[in-house]
C-alpha positions, 0 to 999 in steps of 0.5 A: 229231180232224178239223177241219171245213172250211168249204165253198168256192164258185166264183163261179158258185155251185157248191161246189168239190171238196175237192181243188180248190185254185183259186177256180173249178170245172172247168166255169168253167175249161173255159168260160174256155179256150173263150172265149180270143178275148174278155175275160170279162164282169166284175161291176159291183163289179169296177170299184170295187176300189181298184187298178182305180179308181186306174188309171182315175183316173190315166187310164193305160190300161196301168195299167188293163189290168194291174189288170184282168189281175191282179184277184183275180176272175180267180183265183189266177193273173193272165191272161197278157199274151199272152192279153190282147194277142191280144184286141186283135190285138197282141203280148205285147211291145206290151202290155208296152210299153203297161202299162209305158210312157207313157199312151196318148193316141190316142183310137182305141186308148183306145176299142179297149181300153175295148171289149176289156175291157168297161169301163163308159162311166161309168168312162172319162175319154173318151167312147165313140162312140155307135151302132155298137159296133164303132167302124167305119163301116157299109158304107153309111156307108163307101161314101157317104164314098168317093163324096163323096171321089171327087166332091170330088176330080173336081170339084177337078180340073176346076175347076183344069184348066178354069177356073183359067187356066194360065200362058202359057209364051210370056209372057216372049218 
């Protein structure tokens, strides 16, 4: 007598083959392989899971990254550290130190990880900058800042060179 198997489905909605022991269909696995340069989008209820929510409440980005990597949404196997590290442009060893070490305190790094993992701003303990999603100034803003810096530097030089009297070396003789 054979037992009836309940059909299993991939997160995309396709039925899984009987011999597929994983949680995703081959099309989703292939799609994930082709998108190695960015983190996949996750559903909104992903952030409500207790382990992710607790990591966010702890204000420890390393724990958030680990909870994100090992979340069951990604399948039976967690996403490897080297893959996640490549999204942020760091090494696997650096990511390991972030996950296991003290909390990140530099705002630029926190913002970078929030953007890499697509963490909703409402879940963060810090504010993301508004406007440009890259967090970098536009070319126009950058050149204006450079011009202002150079103008201030030149003005300071001339004020000190021509207006501020120079000490007289012959005053003591």
